[in-house]
C-alpha positions in Angstrom: 46.1 -130.4 263.6 49.0 -131.4 265.8 52.6 -133.3 265.1 51.4 -136.1 267.5 48.4 -136.8 265.3 50.8 -137.5 262.0 53.8 -139.3 264.0 55.1 -141.7 262.9 58.0 -143.3 263.9 62.3 -141.2 264.4 65.5 -142.5 262.4 67.4 -145.1 264.0 70.5 -145.4 261.3 71.0 -142.9 258.0 73.1 -143.7 255.1 74.2 -141.9 252.7 70.2 -140.8 251.0 68.5 -143.4 252.8 67.3 -144.0 256.6 66.2 -146.8 258.9 62.8 -145.2 260.6 61.6 -147.4 263.6 58.0 -147.1 264.2 55.7 -146.1 267.4 54.7 -148.8 269.2 51.5 -147.0 269.1 51.7 -146.9 265.7 50.2 -149.8 262.7 50.6 -150.2 259.0 47.5 -150.4 257.8 44.8 -147.0 258.0 45.7 -144.0 260.0 43.2 -141.4 260.1 44.4 -137.4 260.0 41.4 -134.9 260.8 39.0 -136.9 259.7 41.6 -138.0 256.6 42.3 -141.6 256.4 46.2 -142.6 255.7 48.0 -145.9 254.5 50.8 -146.4 256.6 53.5 -148.0 255.3 52.3 -147.7 251.5 55.3 -148.7 249.2 55.8 -145.6 247.3 54.4 -143.0 249.3 55.7 -139.5 251.1 56.8 -138.8 254.9 58.0 -135.9 255.8 61.0 -135.3 258.5 61.2 -132.1 260.6 64.3 -129.8 261.1 63.9 -126.5 262.9 62.0 -124.3 259.8 63.2 -127.0 256.9 61.2 -130.1 256.3 62.9 -133.6 253.9 60.6 -135.4 252.4 61.6 -138.5 251.7 60.0 -142.5 249.8 59.1 -145.3 251.6 61.1 -148.2 250.1 60.7 -151.3 252.3 58.9 -151.4 255.7 58.7 -154.6 257.7 61.8 -156.6 259.5 64.1 -156.6 256.8 63.8 -152.5 256.9 66.0 -153.1 260.3 69.3 -151.8 260.0 71.6 -153.7 260.2 74.5 -153.7 263.6 77.1 -156.3 263.7 75.7 -156.8 267.0 72.2 -157.9 268.6 70.9 -155.1 268.8 66.1 -155.1 269.8 64.1 -155.9 266.5 61.0 -154.2 268.1 59.6 -157.0 265.7 58.3 -155.5 262.4 58.2 -152.5 263.1 60.3 -150.6 260.4 60.8 -148.7 257.3 63.7 -148.0 254.7 63.1 -144.3 253.8 65.0 -142.7 250.7 65.7 -139.0 250.4 64.0 -137.3 247.6 64.1 -133.6 248.7 63.2 -130.4 250.8 62.2 -127.2 251.7 62.0 -124.4 254.0 58.6 -123.9 255.5 56.3 -121.8 253.2 58.9 -122.2 250.4 59.1 -124.4 246.9 61.0 -127.5 247.5 63.6 -128.7 245.5 65.3 -132.0 245.2 68.3 -132.9 246.6 69.5 -132.5 250.6 71.7 -129.4 251.6 71.2 -131.1 255.2 70.4 -134.7 256.9 68.7 -135.6 259.8 70.2 -137.5 262.3 69.1 -140.7 264.7 66.4 -139.3 266.8 64.7 -137.6 264.6 60.9 -137.6 264.0 59.5 -138.9 260.9 55.4 -138.3 260.1 52.4 -139.0 257.9 52.4 -136.4 254.4 49.2 -135.4 254.6 47.2 -134.2 251.8 48.0 -130.2 251.6 51.8 -131.5 251.8 51.1 -133.5 249.1 49.6 -130.6 247.1 52.2 -128.6 248.3 54.8 -131.4 246.7 52.5 -131.9 243.3 50.5 -128.7 243.1 52.7 -125.7 242.8 54.0 -126.2 239.5 54.0 -123.8 237.5 51.4 -124.0 235.4 52.2 -122.3 231.9 54.8 -125.5 231.5 53.7 -128.3 233.2 50.6 -130.2 231.3 48.2 -133.0 233.6 48.4 -136.8 232.5 46.7 -138.0 235.6 46.2 -137.7 239.4 48.4 -138.6 242.2 47.2 -142.6 243.1 45.6 -142.7 246.8 44.8 -138.6 246.1 42.7 -138.1 243.1 42.0 -135.2 243.6 45.9 -133.9 243.3 46.9 -133.5 239.5 49.9 -135.6 238.4 52.1 -133.2 236.6 54.5 -133.6 234.2 57.5 -130.4 232.7 57.1 -130.0 229.1 60.5 -128.3 229.0 61.9 -131.3 230.6 59.7 -134.0 228.9 60.7 -132.6 225.9 64.3 -131.1 225.9 65.8 -133.7 227.8 63.8 -136.4 226.2 61.6 -139.6 227.7 60.4 -143.0 227.8 57.3 -145.1 228.4 58.1 -148.6 229.6 55.7 -151.9 229.8 54.7 -154.9 229.8 52.0 -156.2 226.4 48.5 -154.9 228.3 49.8 -152.2 230.8 48.6 -149.2 229.1 51.4 -147.9 227.2 49.9 -147.0 224.2 46.5 -145.3 225.5 49.3 -143.1 228.3 50.6 -142.0 224.5 47.4 -141.3 223.3 46.0 -139.6 226.3 49.4 -137.1 225.9 48.8 -136.8 222.3 44.6 -135.6 223.0 46.3 -133.4 225.9 49.2 -131.7 223.4 46.2 -130.9 220.9 43.3 -129.6 223.3 45.0 -128.4 225.7 44.2 -124.6 225.9 47.6 -123.3 227.4 49.4 -124.4 224.1 48.8 -123.1 220.9 50.8 -124.8 218.2 52.5 -128.4 219.7 55.0 -130.1 217.3 54.8 -133.7 217.5 56.1 -136.0 215.3 54.9 -140.0 215.7 56.3 -142.8 214.2 53.5 -144.7 214.5 54.7 -148.4 213.5 51.5 -150.8 214.3 48.7 -148.3 212.9 47.3 -148.1 216.5 46.4 -144.0 216.4 45.6 -142.8 212.9 42.1 -143.7 213.7 42.4 -142.9 217.1 43.4 -139.1 216.6 42.6 -138.4 212.9 40.7 -135.4 214.1 43.0 -133.8 216.2 46.9 -135.0 214.1 47.8 -135.0 209.9 48.0 -139.1 209.6 50.3 -139.9 206.3 49.5 -143.3 206.1 50.7 -146.4 202.4 47.3 -146.7 200.6 45.6 -143.8 202.5 41.7 -143.6 202.1 40.5 -140.0 202.2 37.3 -139.9 203.9 39.2 -141.4 206.9 40.9 -137.9 206.3 44.0 -139.8 205.9 47.2 -138.8 203.5 49.5 -140.7 201.8 53.0 -141.2 203.0 55.4 -140.8 200.7 58.7 -140.7 200.9 61.2 -139.7 197.9 64.3 -142.0 197.7 65.9 -138.8 196.4 65.9 -137.4 200.4 67.8 -140.9 201.8 71.3 -140.3 202.1 73.4 -143.0 200.1 74.1 -145.3 203.0 70.2 -145.3 202.9 69.7 -145.3 199.7 71.8 -148.8 198.5 70.3 -150.5 201.5 66.4 -149.9 200.5 67.3 -150.2 196.4 70.2 -152.2 195.9 70.8 -154.2 199.4 74.7 -154.8 200.6 77.6 -153.9 198.3 80.7 -155.4 199.6 83.3 -154.0 197.5 84.9 -150.9 197.4 86.0 -150.5 193.9 81.8 -152.1 193.0 80.3 -148.9 196.3 82.9 -146.3 194.9 81.2 -146.7 191.1 78.0 -146.6 192.6 78.8 -143.5 194.3 80.1 -142.0 191.1 76.8 -142.6 189.4 74.2 -141.4 191.5 77.0 -138.5 192.1 76.7 -137.5 188.4 72.8 -138.1 188.6 72.3 -135.2 191.0 74.8 -133.2 188.7 73.0 -133.6 186.1 69.9 -133.2 187.4 70.8 -130.1 188.8 70.5 -127.1 186.4 67.5 -128.3 185.5 66.3 -127.4 189.1 64.6 -124.6 190.6 67.0 -124.8 193.9 68.6 -122.3 195.4 72.0 -122.0 197.8 74.2 -124.1 196.0 76.3 -124.6 193.4 77.0 -127.9 191.2 80.0 -128.2 192.6 78.6 -128.1 196.4 76.6 -131.8 195.6 78.1 -134.5 197.0 76.5 -138.0 197.3 74.3 -137.1 200.2 72.8 -134.2 198.9 69.2 -134.6 199.1 68.6 -133.5 195.5 66.0 -134.5 192.6 67.8 -137.1 190.4 65.6 -140.4 188.4 66.5 -144.0 190.4 64.2 -145.7 187.2 66.9 -144.3 184.6 69.7 -145.1 186.7 68.3 -148.1 186.7 68.3 -148.6 183.3 71.2 -147.4 182.5 73.0 -150.3 185.1 70.8 -152.9 183.5 71.9 -152.7 180.3 75.7 -152.2 181.7 75.4 -155.2 183.6 73.0 -157.6 182.3 72.2 -156.5 178.5 74.4 -158.2 176.1 77.1 -156.3 174.0 77.9 -155.7 170.0 81.6 -155.8 171.7 83.8 -158.2 173.8 85.5 -155.3 175.4 84.6 -151.8 176.0 81.4 -151.7 176.3 78.4 -149.1 176.4 75.4 -148.0 176.7 76.0 -147.3 172.7 77.1 -151.2 172.7 74.1 -152.6 173.6 72.8 -155.3 171.1 68.5 -154.1 170.7 67.0 -156.1 168.1 66.5 -153.7 165.5 63.9 -153.0 162.9 64.7 -152.5 159.1 66.2 -148.4 159.9 68.5 -149.9 162.4 66.7 -148.5 165.1 65.8 -150.9 168.3 62.3 -152.2 168.4 62.4 -152.0 171.9 64.8 -150.1 173.9 63.0 -150.7 177.2 61.0 -148.0 179.4 62.9 -146.8 182.5 59.7 -145.7 184.0 58.3 -148.5 183.4 60.6 -150.7 184.5 61.0 -152.5 181.3 64.0 -154.2 179.3 65.3 -153.2 176.3 64.5 -156.2 173.5 68.1 -158.0 173.0 69.4 -160.3 171.3 70.8 -163.1 172.7 74.5 -164.2 172.7 74.2 -167.5 171.8 72.3 -167.4 168.8 73.9 -164.7 167.5 77.1 -164.2 166.0 78.8 -161.1 167.1 76.3 -160.7 170.3 79.0 -161.6 173.9 77.5 -161.5 177.2 78.1 -158.2 179.5 81.3 -157.8 181.3 80.7 -155.2 183.6 83.3 -152.9 185.6 81.6 -153.0 188.4 80.4 -156.5 190.0 76.5 -155.7 190.9 74.2 -157.9 189.2 72.1 -159.0 191.6 71.6 -155.5 193.9 70.2 -154.7 190.1 68.2 -157.6 189.8 67.7 -156.5 193.4 66.8 -152.5 192.4 64.2 -154.5 189.4 62.2 -156.4 191.8 61.4 -153.3 194.5 60.6 -150.2 191.4 58.2 -153.3 190.3 56.4 -153.8 193.5 54.1 -151.9 194.6 54.8 -151.5 198.5 57.9 -149.8 197.8 55.7 -147.4 195.6 55.9 -144.6 198.7 59.8 -145.1 197.9 60.1 -145.5 194.3 56.8 -143.4 193.4 56.3 -140.9 195.7 53.6 -138.9 193.7 54.4 -135.4 192.9 58.0 -136.1 194.5 58.8 -138.8 191.3 61.2 -137.0 189.8 61.0 -137.0 185.5 64.0 -138.9 183.7 65.7 -135.4 183.7 65.4 -135.5 187.2 62.7 -132.7 187.3 59.8 -133.4 189.7 56.6 -131.0 190.9 57.7 -130.2 194.5 60.5 -130.3 196.4 60.5 -131.3 200.0 60.2 -127.7 201.6 56.6 -128.8 200.8 57.0 -132.2 202.4 59.2 -130.7 205.2 56.2 -128.6 205.7 52.8 -130.9 205.8 55.0 -132.9 207.5 55.8 -130.2 210.9 54.1 -127.7 209.9 50.8 -127.8 209.9 47.9 -126.4 212.2 47.4 -129.1 214.3 50.9 -129.7 215.1 51.3 -133.1 215.3 51.5 -135.4 212.8 52.1 -139.8 212.7 53.6 -141.4 210.3 51.8 -145.3 209.7 54.6 -147.1 209.4 52.2 -150.6 209.1 52.7 -150.4 205.3 56.5 -149.9 205.2 58.3 -153.6 204.1 60.1 -155.0 207.3 62.7 -155.6 205.4 64.0 -152.1 205.3 62.0 -150.9 208.0 65.2 -150.0 210.6 66.9 -147.9 207.7 63.3 -146.1 206.9 63.2 -145.0 210.2 66.6 -143.5 210.5 66.3 -142.1 207.6 63.4 -140.6 208.9 65.0 -139.8 211.6 67.5 -138.7 209.9 65.7 -136.6 207.7 63.6 -134.3 210.3 66.9 -133.8 212.6 69.2 -131.8 209.8 66.7 -130.1 208.2 65.4 -128.5 211.9 69.4 -128.4 212.8 70.5 -126.8 209.6 67.7 -124.6 210.4 68.0 -123.6 214.1 68.1 -119.8 213.8 65.0 -119.8 211.9 61.3 -119.3 213.0 61.4 -123.0 211.4 64.2 -124.7 213.2 64.1 -127.3 216.4 65.4 -124.1 218.4 62.4 -121.1 218.2 60.3 -124.4 217.8 60.8 -128.0 219.4 60.1 -131.5 218.2 58.7 -134.2 220.3 59.4 -137.0 218.3 57.3 -140.1 219.3 59.1 -143.7 217.9 57.0 -146.0 219.2 58.2 -150.0 219.5 61.5 -148.8 219.7 62.7 -152.3 221.6 62.3 -152.7 216.9 64.3 -151.0 215.8 66.6 -149.1 218.4 68.8 -152.8 219.1 70.9 -153.2 222.1 73.7 -153.6 219.5 73.8 -149.6 218.5 74.8 -150.7 215.4 71.2 -149.9 213.1 70.6 -146.7 210.9 68.1 -146.4 213.4 69.6 -146.3 216.5 72.7 -143.7 214.7 69.6 -141.7 214.7 68.4 -141.8 218.0 71.5 -141.9 218.9 72.2 -138.7 218.0 69.3 -136.8 218.6 69.4 -138.3 222.2 73.1 -137.2 222.5 72.5 -133.4 221.4 69.4 -133.1 220.2 68.8 -130.9 223.5 70.6 -128.0 222.0 68.6 -128.1 218.6 65.3 -128.5 220.3 64.7 -131.8 219.1 63.5 -134.4 221.6 62.3 -137.7 221.4 60.4 -140.9 223.6 60.7 -144.7 223.6 58.3 -146.6 223.9 59.0 -150.1 224.2 57.5 -153.1 226.0 60.8 -154.5 226.5 63.7 -152.4 227.4 66.2 -154.6 227.4 66.1 -154.9 223.6 66.8 -151.1 223.5 70.7 -149.5 223.2 71.9 -148.8 226.6 73.0 -145.7 225.6 70.1 -144.4 224.2 67.6 -145.3 227.0 70.4 -143.5 229.8 69.4 -140.6 227.1 65.9 -140.5 228.3 65.5 -137.9 231.4 62.2 -139.1 232.4 61.1 -142.3 232.5 57.6 -143.2 232.8 57.5 -147.3 234.4 54.3 -148.9 234.3 53.1 -152.7 234.8 56.9 -154.7 233.8 56.5 -158.6 234.9 60.3 -159.6 233.3 63.0 -159.1 236.1 65.6 -158.2 233.2 63.6 -155.7 232.4 63.2 -153.9 235.2 66.7 -154.2 235.9 67.3 -152.2 232.6 64.6 -149.8 233.8 67.1 -149.4 237.4 70.4 -149.0 235.9 69.0 -145.8 234.2 67.3 -144.4 237.0 67.9 -142.9 240.1 69.8 -145.9 242.5 67.6 -144.0 245.0 64.5 -145.1 243.1 65.5 -148.3 243.4 63.2 -149.6 246.1 60.2 -147.3 244.1 60.5 -149.3 241.2 60.1 -152.1 242.7 56.1 -152.5 242.9 56.5 -152.2 239.4 54.8 -156.1 238.7 51.7 -155.1 240.7 51.1 -151.4 239.1 47.1 -151.3 237.2 46.7 -150.8 234.1 46.7 -147.6 233.3 49.7 -146.8 236.3 52.8 -145.2 235.8 56.3 -144.6 238.5 57.7 -140.9 236.7 60.3 -140.2 237.6 62.8 -138.2 236.2 63.9 -134.5 235.4 60.5 -134.4 233.8 58.8 -134.3 238.2 60.0 -133.0 241.1 60.0 -135.6 242.8 58.7 -139.1 241.7 54.7 -139.7 240.8 52.4 -142.7 240.9 50.1 -141.7 238.9 47.1 -142.8 237.3 47.3 -142.1 233.2 44.2 -140.2 232.5 42.4 -142.1 229.1 41.6 -140.2 226.1 38.0 -140.2 225.1 36.5 -143.5 224.0 36.7 -142.3 220.7 40.2 -140.9 220.4 41.9 -144.2 221.8 44.6 -146.4 219.9 44.0 -149.5 218.0 45.5 -151.9 220.6 42.3 -152.7 222.8 42.1 -156.8 223.9 39.9 -158.0 221.5 36.5 -159.4 223.4 36.7 -162.9 223.6 33.8 -164.1 225.4 31.0 -161.0 225.7 27.2 -163.0 226.3 25.8 -159.9 226.5 27.2 -158.7 223.6 27.2 -160.8 221.0 31.0 -160.2 219.8 33.4 -163.1 219.8 32.9 -166.5 220.7 28.8 -165.4 221.3 28.3 -164.3 217.6 25.9 -165.7 215.8 28.0 -166.8 212.1 25.3 -166.5 209.7 26.9 -164.7 206.6 31.0 -165.1 206.5 32.5 -163.9 204.3 36.3 -164.7 203.4 36.5 -163.4 199.7 36.9 -159.8 202.3 39.1 -161.3 204.2 41.3 -162.3 201.2 40.6 -159.4 199.9 41.9 -157.1 202.6 45.4 -159.5 203.0 46.0 -158.9 199.1 45.4 -155.3 199.4 47.5 -155.3 203.0 44.7 -152.3 203.9 42.4 -153.1 206.6 40.1 -149.9 205.2 39.6 -151.4 201.5 37.1 -149.4 200.4 35.1 -151.9 199.4 33.9 -152.7 203.0 30.6 -152.4 203.3 31.1 -150.7 207.1 33.6 -148.2 205.2 31.3 -145.2 205.1 30.3 -145.4 208.5 33.3 -145.1 210.1 
């Protein structure tokens, strides 16, 4: 092959990291043939080669046509539309590996060539197989795999961004499927926070799935998040709601800390003394007992107008003077008491803490079955004395230490009003456990963890002041050193905290129509990639432009979807399918809206009474 066969034109202007290329008179935009292979000339995102002696500089086409011509103070021949703007991305000596950055620049008059199939393979095909994973193929060259460096993808964080329907969920499912089935990866460690319950059915054969209202026949396990593993601030938010007064907050701090210290002697806990316990130490204690005592102090009448305590509660008593019904902490039932307006010597509660509304909130949430995953977490539920059947080590092992290596926490059944706090709590629990155990085999430094954050804009908001945003900020800022990486998935990058997004070293940019969202993506990647990302609105479904530390050079890739039985439940439902009789073309014979109501009430799409359940 001669250089003349691949010659496109010459450089006429160089400015920083880009150059203007004047095409030959005989070079036409469109299809050019080199040794029987057809190459599209002038495609945005395509590579060009600039030989400099024994070295080659590689660039990416970012603009074509008359507007790509360099600007000049004086009139110069425009040569019509035969101009290209090229942005430099790297260089390579003959026979050596390509590297990013430039040690030398081209000058006016240097030749520019088409990058052939062999040279594309040189760019994308020489990556170390042991640390790279195939995610699809390079657009325009199906035989060349698109590979991503797993080390950089995990440790330097990543983001998958694209409009609804661009293929984000399928990309995640395909990546997880490849991690689970790759022969080169023996023990992946991935935790997926699945906000909409899209991945459980798709990956139940290759992942451990935890969800509320779990169905064991679908290989699901019950999602349990023990409230006593939460920090004090997290616990207050999910159990009591907002507490404004510093005095009331300080009093509640003492109540919780004392409950943990009281339960400590009953536990088989190693490594700390009772004096080491603070309000945030993850020690089991009974929130039901705490509720019972607070309710009696705050909401029950008393036999004393002052100096009220648990001993002055005005119970209804029997002939022996014992309470007829003192209430039940574990059943969240209130005591039977005498009314102050009907009995002499009975007084309304005058508690030191002004938290009556907060105690009412706790009453409601302890009784609400939607919060059972938190306040009645199975074998992690403390008895009134604080003892539990299982400690947090077994919970962490079920999430992070099982054989499949991929865990999906289906959060679709969690009440929306506590979602932000719960996401923050989950991330903090995982981060703290791997951070403090970083030098052990189970720690993050010895076996890193990738946390996939679906619908990240829902809880990593641009204000950056929520519980989830704070936890994510900690991970993206510090996680690299301790083996904890994150992958944000979002359709609205403008709604994600800029600090979080700017820390994502690898960006998968899928189809994005909104100009503000595209501007946010441009703001967090190299300025040199702005022209490449201009094609985001016209990417096909499943295509992504991948830039950043996980790839040596920008890749426009067609992402490989997972097998048809491993795809997330995010596909558009059919409306018109004449040949299949689905959607609006099916015959309605026996509508079962009683089953619709049953699913709604149970808040579970897989109610066991569903006749198709056994076939799934």
